[in-house]
N, C-alpha and C positions, 0 to 999 in steps of 0.2 A: 490631516496633522497626524504627525507619527505618535502622538500620545493618546489620541484618539483610538486609533486602530489599537494600540497596545492595550486600552481600557476596554474596547469590545472584544478582546481576546479572539480574534479570527486567526487561525492557526493552520499551518498545513504544511506537509513535507516535499510536496511535488504538485505540479500543474497537471492539470486534466485537459482533455480535449475541448475545444471553443468553437460552437457554432453561433455565435452571439448575432442575434438578429436586432441592430441598433434601433430599428425602427417599430418593431412590436411593442403593445401595450404593456404598461407595468402590472397588468394582472398575472403577466405568465412570467414564471422564473424558472428556468430550466437548469438541469445539472450541467448541461453543456456550456452553461456561463460560469460554471465554477473554476474553470483556469484563471479568468480574469477576477473572480471573488477570491481564490485563494492566493492571488499573486498580491493583493492587498497584505497579507500577512508576512509574504516572504519579502516585498520591498520592505514592510515597516522593519523587518529585522536588520536590514543593511542601515535605513535611516536612523533607526533608534540608536542602534550601536555608535553610530558617527555623529550623534547629535552634539557631540562635544567640540566638534570642529565648528571654527568661527564662519559665519557668514559672510560672502564676499563683499567687499568695500567699497564698491563702486558708487550706486545709488541708495543710500539708507532709507528704508521706509520711513515715513513720517507717521507719526500720530497724533492723538490729541494732545499729548503732554507737550510735545513740539509746539504746537499751536499755542497752548497757553503760555510756555515761558515766552514767545514772541510777543504776546499781549502784555505780559507781565512786564517785560523791559520797557515796552512802551509807555507803559502805566508809570514805572519808575522813572521815567525820563521826563514825563510830563507833570507829574504830580507828586506832591509831599503827602505822605500818607497822615502826617499830624494835622495839616490843613483840610484834608479831605475829612477826617473825624470831626474837625472843629465845624466844617460846613454843614456836615450831616447833622450834628448836634443842634446848631442854629436853626436850620431847614424843618427839625422836628420840633423845637420849641416855639417857631414862629407860625407853625401851620394852624390856620383857622381851625377853632373848636366848632364842633357840630352843636347845632341849638338841640337842648334836649327837648323830647317831646311833653307838651302839658299832660297833666295826669286827667284821666277820663272824668268828667263831671266837675271840675275845678281847675284853679291855679297851681302851678308848680310851686311849693314853698320851699324847695332846696334852696339855701343861699349860694349864689355865684360863688366860683373859685376866683380868689384873689389873683389878679395880673401881676405877672412877674416883672420885675424890673429890668431895664437893659444891663444894668451892672450883673445882676443874677444870671442872668442868660450868658452873658459874656465869661463869668465865673465857673459855669457848667460846661460851655464850649472850650476853655482853656484846660479843664480839667480832662475833657475828652482826647484832647490834642496831645496833652501829656501822657495818656495812656494809651496812645495809638501805637499799633503795633504793624511791622512793615507788610505791604502787600503779599499774599500767598498766591497759590495757583486756582484756588476756590474764587476768589475775588475776581479772577478774569471770566468767569462765567461764561466758559465754552461749553456747547454741546455738539451732538452730532446733527447735522440739517435734519429737520421734521421732514423734507418733503426733496425728494432729488432736483426738482428746477431750482430749488434754493441754494444747492451746491453740495460741500461735503461737511462743513463746520458752520455754527452760527455762533456770534459774540454777541453777547448781552450786556458787557462790562458798562457801556456807556450809559445805558438806561439808569444804572444805579449812580453812577459817579456825577452825571450831568448837574443836579441841583446841588449838590455838594462844592461843586467847583465853578458855578455859576455859568453854566453854560446850557443850551439847549440840547437833549440827546444826539440829535444830527450832527452840530458842530462837534461835539465831544467825539462821535464814533470817526468822523473825518479827521480828527486830530490823532487818533489812536492808528487809524489805517496808515498816515504819513509817517509815523515812527515806525510802523511795523514793515514796510516796504521794503528796505534794505534787506531785511531777513527772510522774507516770504516771496520776493518778485521772482526768484528763479522757479519757484514750485507752483505758487499760486495764481490764477487769473487776476486781473484788476479786482478788487474786493468792491462788493455793492453795499451801500447803506439802504436799507430796506425799511420801510414803515417808521415808526417814530425815531428809529436809532437802532436798529439790528444790523451787526454786519455779516454778511454772507461770504463765505470763502469758498471758493471752488479750485481743486487741483486742475492743473494744466495737463491738456492730453499727453504732451510729452514726457511729463512726470510719470503718469499713469503707465504709459506702456513701456516706460524703462524700468519701472519697479515689477510690472507683472513679467517682462522677459527676464529678468534677474531671478524672479520665483521660479520661472520654468527652467533655468538653466543652473540652479543650485543643487550641486550633485551631493551635498553633504545632508539634504533633507530638512534643512532649516528654512527653506523659502525665502532666503536672502534676509532673515530676521537676525539682527545682533543679539546676542545677550545682555541680560540687563546690566546696566552700569553700576547698580546697587544690591551687589549680591548680598543674600543674607542667609544665615543657618536657620533652616526651618525645621523644627519637629512636628510632626503628623502622628496623632496618636488615633489609631483608628482598629475598627475589627471588634478587637477585644472579646473572644469567646472565653467560656468558662470550662476549668479542667473538669473530665467526668461528665460532662453534659455535651450533648449534639449541637452542633450549630444549627440554628433555626432561621425562620425568615425574618426575625428581628435581628439578626446580625448583615441580613442582606445589604442595607442600604449604608451602615457605616463601612462595610468592606469597600464596596462599589466606589462610594462618592469619597472616600479617604483615599483610595488608590489612583482616583482620577486627578483628585487635586496634586497628588504626589508627582503624577506624571507630568502634569501642566507646569508647576513649580519647577521642576527639573529641566522642562524644556526652554523655559524663561532663563535659565541660567543660575538658579539657587542652589545651594547645597541642602538638600532635603534627607532628612533622617526619618526614616518610617518605623514606629513603635507598635507593637502589640500589647498592650496592657491587659494581660491573661489573668482571668480571676482564678489565682493559683493557690489562695491562703484563705485562711477562716475557719470559723467553729464546724463547717461541712466535712472538714477533711478528718477530724476526730472519729466521727462516725463511718466514714469511707475506710479509714485505717483499721479500725475493730472489726469491721465487715470483712476485710481481706485477710484479717489475723485467723477468723475461723473459717472461711471458703477458700483461700489463697495463701495458706502460710508461707510458702516460698517466697512470696512477693516482701516478705520481712527482712528476708536476708540479701545483704547488700551484693553478696556473690551470685546469687540466683533470680534477683528481682527484676533485671532488665530482661531476663528470658521468660517471665512469665506471661502467658496469653490471657487477658482479662476479660477477651470475649466482648459481647455489646456491653459498652459502658454505661448507657443510658437504663440498660436493665439492671446492672449492678448499682447503680444510683438509686433507682427505684426500689429495690431490694433493701439496700440499707437503710433508707427512709422510712421504710414500713416498721423494720425493726426498731429504729430511732422512737418511732412514735407508739409502737405496742409493747415494748419491752423496757420497762424500768431499768432493769440491771445493764441492758446494753445501753441505755442511755446515758447511765451513769459512767460507764466504761469509755464511751465516746468523748464525754467530757473530760475524763481525766488524760485520753488520747491527744485531746487539743494541746494541753498543757506539755504532754511530753514532746509533741512535734514541736511547739514553739520552744521548748528548751533545748532542741537538737539531738534527742534520743535517735540512737543509729537506726533502731527497727523502724520506728514510725517515719524517720528521714527517707528510708530505703522504699517503704510502701509509698509514700507520696511520691517519689521519683517515678516510680513505676506507674502510678497515674499518670502523672504528667506526660511520660513518654508514650503510653498509649493515646493518650488524648491528642499528642501532636501528630501521630500517624494519621489519624482520623480528619484533624483540620487541615493537613497538607493535601488530603485529596481534594477538599473543596477548593482549596487556593490553586491548586493545578488546574481544576475546571475552570475557575474563574481567571487564569492567567497572572496570580498575585505573584510578584517576585520581590526580594529585596526587604522583606519585612522582619524586622529583630524583635524577638521575644523579650518583652521587660515585664515580666508579671509582678503583682502586688508584692510577692515574696521578695522581690529583688530590693524593695525599698525598706524590709524590715530593720535592718542595721541603723538605718538612720531616723528611725521613729522617735526613739527616746529623746535625741536630741532636738527634735523639732518641738517637742512638748515642752522640754525645759527652756528652749529659746523663748517660747510664747508666754511662759510664765513669768519669765524674767522680766520681759517687756510689758507685763500686765494686762496681756490680752486676752489669755486664758487664766479662767478663774474655777475654783471648785463649785459644783452645781448637784445637790443631791447625791454625794458621792463621787461623782464624776467629773471630769475636767472639760470645761465648754467655753466656746468664744460666743458672747452676745455681740452683734453687729446692729449698728443702729439702721432702722427701716425694715427689719425683719420680724415678725410677730406671728404667733399662733393664731387661731382663729377667734380664740377669748379674748385676743389683746394682749396677752402677756409675752415677754420677749421670746424669741424663738432660738434656741440654742444650736450652736453648730457643735456637737460632740467631737473631741479629739482624744479622748481616753475613756473608756467605761468604767464603771465602780469598780469590776473585777480586775480591772488593769489593763485589759484589751484596747486595742486600737481601732479605729473607724475608718470608711472609707475617706473622709475628709482628710485623716492624718496622712496617709498613705498619699493622697493627692497634693498635700503642701511638701510632703517629703520630695515628691516626683518633681515638684516646680523647682524647688531649690538645685535639685540634681540637673534639670535642664536648662536654667538660665542662669544660675549662679556659679556652678561648679566646672572648671576649665577641663578641657579634653584631656589634658596629660593627668588629671586625677581621674578619669573615668566619666567625667560629666560631658555635656553637650555644648553649655555656653552659647545656647540658641538665641536668636533676636526676635523670634517669632514661633510662638507653640500653638498649634490648632489641634483642638479636642473636638472630632467627630462622633457625635451621640445622639440619640433622640432627645426630641424637646422635651421630654419628660423630666430631664435633669438639668434644665437650665438655671432653676433656682440654687441647686447644688453648686453649680460651677460659679454663678455670681458670687455666691457667699465664699466660697474658697480663692477665687481672685480677688475678692475685696480683702479679704484677711492676709492673704499673701502680700499684697501693695501694703496695707498698712505695717504689718511685720518687717517691710524692706527686704524681702525675699526675691523681689523682681527689680532689676537694675532699670534706669531710665530709658536704656536702649532698647529693651525687651517687651513685647507685648503677648499677653495671652488671649486667646480668642476661643468662645465655644461655637462650634459651627453644628446648628441641631438641624435635625430633621424629622419630619412627620411619620405618621404610621403607615405601614403597609396593610389595606383593607380589602376584602373580598369583593366581588362585583355588587354585591348589596350593601357596599358601604359598612359593613359590620365588621369585626375582628375576623382576620385571615386565619382559617382553622379547618382541621380536616373534617369530615361528615360527623365523626365521633366528639369533635369539640376540641381536640389536641392541638397544640401549636404545629404548623406545617415546619417540618423538617427541610433545611436548606437544601440538603443533597435530594430528595425527592422533588423538591420545585425545579430544580436545574434538570433534573432526569426527565421530568415529565416536559417539559418546553423542548428537550431534545427529540423525545418521543413524536411530539405533535408535529414538529418539524420534519421528522422523518417520515411520517405516514402523509404528509402532505406531499412530499417529494415523489414518494411511491406510486401515489395516485394519479400522477399527471401522464398521459399517455407519451409525451415526449420523452420520458426518463425509462420508459420500459427497455428492459435490456440493460441498463447501466449497473454495473457491479454493485453488490452490497455495500461494499468497503468504502466506494466513493460516497454513496448517499448517506452513509452512516458519518464521513468525515464533513460533510457540507451541513449535515442535519446538527452536528455538534457546534459548528461555526455559526450557524443562523441561530439555533436553539439559544445558546449561551448569550451571543451578543443582542440577541432580542431582549433578553431579560436586562442586561446590564444598561442598555441603550434606554429601555422603557423608565428605568430610575434616573438615570441622569436627565432626560429630557423634560422632567417634571422639576419645577420649583422644589427645592429639596424641604422648604419649610412646611409645605403642603402634604397632606395626607394623600396617598393615591389609591385608587382601586386597581388592583392587579388583575389582569385579563389577559390569558394567552392568546385570544384572538385577535386582540389590538395589537398586542406588541408584535406578532408574528404577520401582521398585515403588510401587503406591499404598497399599499396606499397611506399617505400621511407620514408624520415625523417618526418613523422607526427604523430598527437596524435593517430589516430586509430592504426598505427603500434606499438605505444609503448604499447598501451592498449592491444593489443592482445599478444606483446612479455611478459607483465607480466601475462595476463590471462594463456598464455601457460605454464609458470613456475608454476604458483598455481596448474595449471592441473597435471602437474609431481607430484608435492608434493602431493596431493590428492590422485591420483591413488598408489603412492608406500605406504602412510601409511594408505590406506583403510578409509580415511576420506569422510563423506557425502558431497556432493556438496553444500546443502543447509545450512549447518552449517558454522561457523566461521572458518576460516583456522586456523590449528596449526602447527606452524613451528617446524621441529625437531630439537633436540638440535643438537648443533656443535659437529662435530667430526674431529679425525686427518684429514688433507687433503694428501691424495696420489696421486701423479701425475704420470700418466701411459700412457699419450699420450701427444702430442705437441699440441692438441686444447686445452685440459685442461690448458697447460702452458700458451697459448696465452690468454685465458681468465683470468686466475690469473693475469699474468703481466698488463693487461688492467684495472682490478678492483683495483690495488693498485696504480694506476695513481690518483685516486679519489682525494687525498689531493693536488697535483699541479694543478687539474685543480678547484678546489674550490679556491686557492691562485690566480690563474690566474683571475678569474671572480672577486673575491672580489677586487682585485687591478686596474683591467682594465675596468671591469663594461660593459662586453660583454656577455649576456645570452647564445648567439648562442654557445659559446664555450661548454657551459654544454650540450647544445642539441647534438651537434655534438659527443662529448663524451658517452652521454647517446645511442645515435643511433649506435655507435661504439660497446659499450657493448653489446647491443642486437644482432648484427649480429655476434660477437665474440660467445655470449651463442649458437646461432643458428650453428655455425660451430663445437662447443663443444657437442651439442645435436646428431648431424648428426653422428660424429664419435666415442661417448661415450655413450653406452646405461646406463641409469640410473637403471629402474626397472629391467633389465636383466644384471646387471653389473656381473663380474667374480667372484666377492666374496662379502658377507656381509659388509666388509671393505671399498670396492673400492664403493659400493653402497652408504654406510653412507657417505663416501667423496663427492660423487657427489652430494648427495643432499645438504651437506652443501655448496657446489658452487652454487646451484640453490637459496639456501636461500641468501646467501652473494650478488648474482647478483639480485634478486628481490629487496632486500633493498635497493640496489644501484639504481635501476630504479623507487622504490616507493619515 
């Protein structure tokens, strides 16, 4: 997938010589493979830039939603939701009660519950029917088949419906199948009713080969997948470093996960806005500005502030913080500086802008390493003009009240440890604002304000931050909804992630206990990858610039993929050894899998290894072996995986799918010779399977 390769940031400017031996074990990865590895990024540039092109319209790939809609149509034709609700209520009321166990050592003296009359039962059933809602996709109870022999999908709707409609489950299942057949008969084999009433659905081989042939032949890079028919505007808030502070390991997951979700959502056809909510405002800037006044006075002059070299921003921040803690006079000046900055004083603003500019230069170095593009800075300061209006609006609605000199919102269900109500402060007693105020202003800007007024008017807003902020966002979202800041068609979603830990399961830190700088972490991964490449006998004599380029690809890709392959809500132990391994679900393994396929294509078509790879034209897919069928069935699951990640926002599901795809391909290659196929037609078919698999991984 194009978005995956962009996520992994595999980049190169030209191809190197390739002597790929497709039969050699996974333990060996030679620089001579780099022509194929690097072609991943070159091809990705083509496919990602052309991702706006629509997929061919011949055989549209089907997914679970298509099956759900077929079942839903059958249910609507067969059953009345009101009568189903009535039947379900009566079935529950008429269900025999379990006999209560007698108390140990004596009779149970609990009086029996009075029997409900038939009229009372009918009244409850009538009420259930009156409140019944139309069937939804979730009522269809469609899942992926649990085992290959069961087919591709399993429908469990009959199990839940049968009692409500007075049928046994198998009879109900057969009725649903009968109504579904006109919709699915060209795509699916004859459905099977299994067990007590499960419906097993299996794609026809003709459909499978048609879809995979289309995947192989789609030159737009979309693998024959259409864009979503329900396009949304989606804001993704991620990365969010702090001005005058270096990016550290804590920013790793937000940046990687957020960017990956953006890539996937764009691929599926949504309008994605990438926002970087940097920490560029607050009391610490008074301290920093006053330190600049003493050490870099030219930074306070509008005409010269942008030319000042502030040097190491981390050291500058530490020096300012030390003075703030140790010098009472400096602390007083710093507090006055905050007031002047917030009032828009020219000198303070010039110094602040110099700090922001210097910080952006450092952040951009990290973003370039990680191949992060299109991220728009929208810091806390951007929302300052809107904060007073937010507080006034909340006060007028009676949601915000005075509390010990401050202004706060008290939400039901949130308490301190001592049981007292937990306040969400939106204005401090000194008149300053809090994070919650800025987040509420940002919500209004993102979902209420129209684009012509500078807002986003988004349908969906994702906040990719650590799990430690979960309660904060719960409270902010709840307050925003109560205040009617959020339209009915908009959703706010926190996308939490766990901590990055050391291999010992403790805080990931340097030997001295300091937080690991993100720049150092990435450089170390590149260094280890380079050392490994240089240590291999087959790479002796390879120019250093080639080794360095491949080390950059492998090192950065390994860090990113290791993060993405984990359930984002779990803490994970950071291990260079594991993430750089050629075994298991790792970036090097996926790189190798892609390089291996490229090598097969080159060998089959007699292409020079140093040239840009030319993919063969798609041919008719011919199934001659179960391994081919297994790979094909896996490839056509791509629409379901994309839909799942789009909905639930867990990138590891895609990584699992790609790893499974590579394993299915290995089994196919072991059992089905490509270059020595039984006939030219079978060879062409298997080359098309190689192309479709490479496109899926890419």
